[in-house]
N, C-alpha and C positions, 0 to 999 in steps of 0.2 A: 568706758570713758575714752572720746574722741579729742584725735587733734589739730589744727590747722594748721600750714602752713602757707606766709605769703611773701613771695621772692619779689622787691621789688629792683629794676633793673633802669640802669638812667643808655640813656644814648650818647654817644660822641659821633660828632659829625664829622668826615678825618678831611681835611683840607683838599677843595678840588684843587685840581692839576688847573695850571696856566693855561689860558687859550693860548693858541698856537702863535697868535696875534700880536704875544706880550712880548717889546721889545725891555731886554732886561734893564736895569738902571744901576742895580750895584751899590743904591746909597740905602739898603738895610726896607727897602720898603717893596722889596717884590714877593712877587704872590710863589707859592710852591712851585717847581715844576716836573717832577720826579724824574730828572735828570743830570746830567753834571753841570747844569746851572744853579742846582742847589748849592753845589760845593763851591765855584765858583763867588757865588754874591756872600759865604758864611765864611768862603779862606782865604778869599783872595787867586784864588787861582784852581785849577779843574785838570784833573790825567782823565785822558779821553783814552780809554783805552778801545780796542780796534781803529782807532784816528788811519793809520796808515800800518797795513800790514807788515804783518814781521821782516819775512823776506825782505820785502823793500824796507826797511828801518835800518836790517842790517847794512844793505848797502846802500844805504846814507850815511850808515855812521860810520864805515870803511873810508868812505871817500871823503867825511870829515876829518878824521885821525890822519892820511893820504896827505891832506892839503895843509896839513899840523907842523908834518913831518918830511912834508917836502921845502919847508925853511932852514930843512939840514945846519940849526939850532940843539941839538940834543935830543927832541924831544921823542920817545918812541914808546907805542899802543901801548905794549908790553912790558913797560918797566915803569911799573908806577911810583919809581922814586924818581924819574925824571919827568913830572912834574910840574913844571917852577918857574918861576917868572923869569927864568935865567935862560930857559930851552924852550920858550913858546913866544908867538910871535906878539905884540901886545894889547895885551886883553887885560881890562880893569877887573877890583875887587867884586864888581858887580857879575864876573863871568863874559862882559858886553865885549867883542869885539868891535871897532866903529874904522879900521881902517883895510887898506889891503881889495877893495873890491870885493870883500870876501861875499858880498852880500850880494850882486850880483856873480856868482858860482855855479854852473848849473845846479849841484850838488842844493844848494839852499833855495834858486828857485824850484825844481824838481821836491821838495818837502811844502814850499810853498802852494806848490800846486794841487798837492794831494788832494785828490773830493772828498775822504774824511776829515782832512784839516777845512776845507773851504768851506763843509756841511756846518763846520763845528761851529765857526765863525758866522756863516749866515742865522743860524739858531740864533745863537749869543743877541745880534744886531736884527730877526728877525725882515734880514734882508738881502735877497740876492746880490744887487749892483754892492760891491765891496771893491774898495782901494786897499792895496797892498800896500804897507810900510815894507823897505827896504834901507833905514835906516841905520843895523848894528844885527848883531846873529852873538849867538850867546852861546857858549861853551862850558858846559856843566862838570866840573873835576871833582872830585871828594875832597871834603874835606876844604881845609884850608889852603890845599899842595900848592896853589901858584904864589904866594906869597914869598 
């Protein structure tokens, strides 16, 4: 007695990556990009690993902490309990600092000018002719410690 086996397979086409000349819309109709832009379209934000080399990122963080400490209001980068609105310059509930010309501090311009940061925005907007905003700087602290 002989038996026969029949195998039926179905093909599912993978979503093709978006062409490089597509500008993100972030309205739910974006194609799949296969990179950080998918996270941005889905979540409204994206972490772009390696956009700033670690050693420079640490340098910028050090300069940011020095800027905050130089107000002499009691903030100490090594003391988490000092992260309180009474010990910091005016930073709103969303972490935004809009005063003190912080947006023109050298460390802020250096971050904005990082090739990995610029390239990220070029990819999002599919445009190399970018205009940089300098209206605020965001300081992110653990929890809601600035209350």
